[in-house]
C-alpha positions in Angstrom: 8.3 145.4 179.9 9.1 148.7 177.9 6.5 148.2 175.2 4.1 147.9 178.6 5.6 151.2 180.0 5.1 153.0 176.7 1.7 151.8 176.2 0.8 152.7 180.1 2.3 156.1 179.3 0.2 156.6 176.4 -3.2 155.9 178.0 -2.6 158.4 180.9 -4.5 161.8 180.9 -3.0 164.8 179.2 -2.4 166.4 182.5 -0.9 163.6 183.9 1.3 163.2 181.0 2.2 167.3 181.7 3.1 166.3 185.4 5.1 163.6 184.4 7.2 166.1 181.6 7.5 168.4 184.7 9.0 165.9 186.7 11.4 165.1 184.0 12.5 168.6 183.4 13.3 169.0 187.3 15.8 166.3 187.0 17.1 167.1 183.4 17.9 170.7 184.3 20.3 170.3 187.5 22.0 167.5 185.1 22.4 170.1 182.4 24.2 172.1 184.9 26.1 169.0 186.1 27.2 168.8 182.7 28.0 172.3 181.8 30.1 172.3 185.0 31.9 169.1 184.1 32.4 170.2 180.7 34.0 173.7 182.0 35.9 172.5 184.4 37.0 169.1 182.5 36.4 167.3 185.7 33.5 164.8 185.7 32.9 165.3 189.8 33.1 168.6 190.8 31.9 167.8 194.3 33.6 170.7 196.1 31.9 173.1 193.7 28.5 171.2 194.3 28.8 171.5 198.1 29.7 175.1 198.0 27.1 175.9 195.4 24.2 173.7 196.4 21.6 176.6 196.2 22.2 176.8 192.2 20.9 173.2 191.5 17.8 174.7 193.0 17.4 177.9 191.2 17.8 176.2 187.9 14.6 174.3 188.0 12.7 177.1 190.2 13.5 179.8 187.3 12.9 177.3 184.4 9.9 175.5 185.1 7.4 178.3 185.4 9.0 180.1 182.1 8.2 176.8 180.6 4.5 177.0 181.6 4.6 180.5 180.6 5.9 180.0 177.1 3.5 176.7 176.8 6.0 174.0 176.8 3.8 171.9 178.3 0.7 172.4 176.1 2.2 171.2 173.0 1.3 167.9 172.2 4.0 165.6 172.0 3.0 163.8 169.2 2.5 166.8 167.2 5.3 168.8 168.6 6.7 171.0 165.8 9.5 174.0 166.0 7.1 175.8 168.1 8.6 173.9 170.9 12.3 174.5 170.1 11.2 178.4 169.9 9.6 178.0 173.3 12.3 176.2 175.0 14.8 178.8 173.5 13.0 181.3 175.0 12.3 180.1 178.3 15.8 179.1 179.0 17.0 182.3 177.5 15.2 184.3 180.2 16.2 181.6 182.9 19.9 182.2 182.3 19.6 186.1 182.3 18.0 185.6 185.6 20.6 183.4 186.9 23.4 185.8 185.6 21.7 188.9 187.2 21.4 187.0 190.7 25.1 185.8 190.6 26.2 189.3 189.5 24.8 190.2 192.9 25.7 187.5 195.1 29.1 187.8 196.6 29.8 184.0 197.3 29.2 182.5 193.8 31.7 180.1 193.5 30.8 178.9 189.8 33.0 180.1 186.8 30.4 182.8 185.0 31.1 181.2 181.9 29.7 177.8 182.9 26.2 180.1 182.9 26.7 180.3 178.8 27.6 176.5 178.9 24.5 175.9 180.8 22.3 178.0 178.3 23.4 175.9 175.4 23.4 172.2 177.1 20.0 173.1 178.4 18.5 174.0 175.3 19.8 170.7 174.1 18.9 168.2 176.9 15.4 169.7 177.3 14.6 169.8 173.3 16.6 166.2 173.0 14.3 164.7 175.7 11.3 165.7 174.1 12.1 164.3 170.5 13.4 160.9 172.1 10.1 161.0 174.1 8.5 161.5 170.8 10.6 158.9 168.9 9.8 156.2 171.9 6.4 156.7 172.2 5.1 156.9 168.7 7.7 155.1 166.6 6.0 152.2 166.6 2.7 153.7 165.3 1.8 152.7 161.7 2.8 155.2 158.5 0.7 157.9 157.2 -2.5 156.5 155.7 -2.6 157.3 152.3 -5.7 159.0 151.0 -7.1 159.8 147.7 -8.9 163.3 146.7 -12.1 163.7 144.6 -12.1 167.2 143.2 -9.0 169.0 141.8 -10.2 172.8 142.1 -8.9 174.9 144.7 -10.5 173.3 147.9 -8.8 170.1 146.5 -5.2 171.8 146.2 -5.9 173.5 149.9 -6.4 169.9 151.4 -3.4 168.3 149.8 -1.1 171.2 151.3 -2.9 170.5 154.7 -2.5 166.7 154.4 1.2 167.2 153.2 1.9 168.8 156.8 -0.1 166.2 158.5 1.6 163.3 160.6 -1.4 160.7 159.8 -2.3 161.2 156.0 -0.6 161.2 152.8 -2.2 162.6 149.5 -1.3 159.9 146.9 -4.2 160.3 144.3 -6.4 163.0 143.1 -9.8 162.5 141.1 -12.0 164.8 139.5 -14.8 164.2 136.8 -13.4 167.2 134.5 -10.9 165.8 132.4 -9.2 169.4 131.4 -8.5 169.4 135.5 -6.9 166.2 135.3 -4.7 167.3 132.5 -3.5 170.5 134.2 -2.8 168.4 137.4 -0.5 166.2 135.4 1.2 169.1 133.8 1.6 170.8 137.1 2.9 167.7 138.0 5.3 166.9 135.6 6.9 170.5 135.6 7.5 170.1 139.3 
C-alpha cells in the first residue's frame, strides 16, 4: 500500500506536489510550536497555554509559508535537493521568528515564554529540513543506483565532464578512454598521485 502511495505521489504534476508540500508545512509548523512549547515547559500537553494563545498557532504558518515561497523552498525539486534548501529554510524561519518576536513584544496578552520563540526557531528548522530529507529518502530510495559511464576524451572537456558527473545523482564516471597514449599515461599518474 505504501509503495502505491509513493508511486501515485511521483506521478503527480509538479504544481500538485508543491501544494502538498505547503499543506505538510501548514501542519508541521504548528507541530514545531507544540514541540518547542513542550520542551520549554517540560509538559507534553500544555492545553491551558494553547487555549489562551491559540492565535499563535495561526501566526506561525501565516508568516512562514509566504517566506518559504519567497525564498524558493517550493521551487526545489525534491530529488535533487541540496544545501540551498537548508539555507532557504534557515533564512525563512529566521525572518518569521523575528516577526513573531516583534509582534509578541507589542502584544500585552502574550502568555507563552519569550524563550520559547528561540526554541521554536531551532525546532522548526529541524522539522522542515528533516521532513524534506525524509520525503526524498522515502520517494527515491528505491530508485536504482547511479549508472556507470565511460568517457571518451581525456582533455579539458573530459575533465570538466568528470567533475560534473561526480556531482550528478544519476551517473558516475568509471572509465576514461582516449586514443592518445600520452594522455592516458598522464591520467594514470594523476590518479595514482591522488
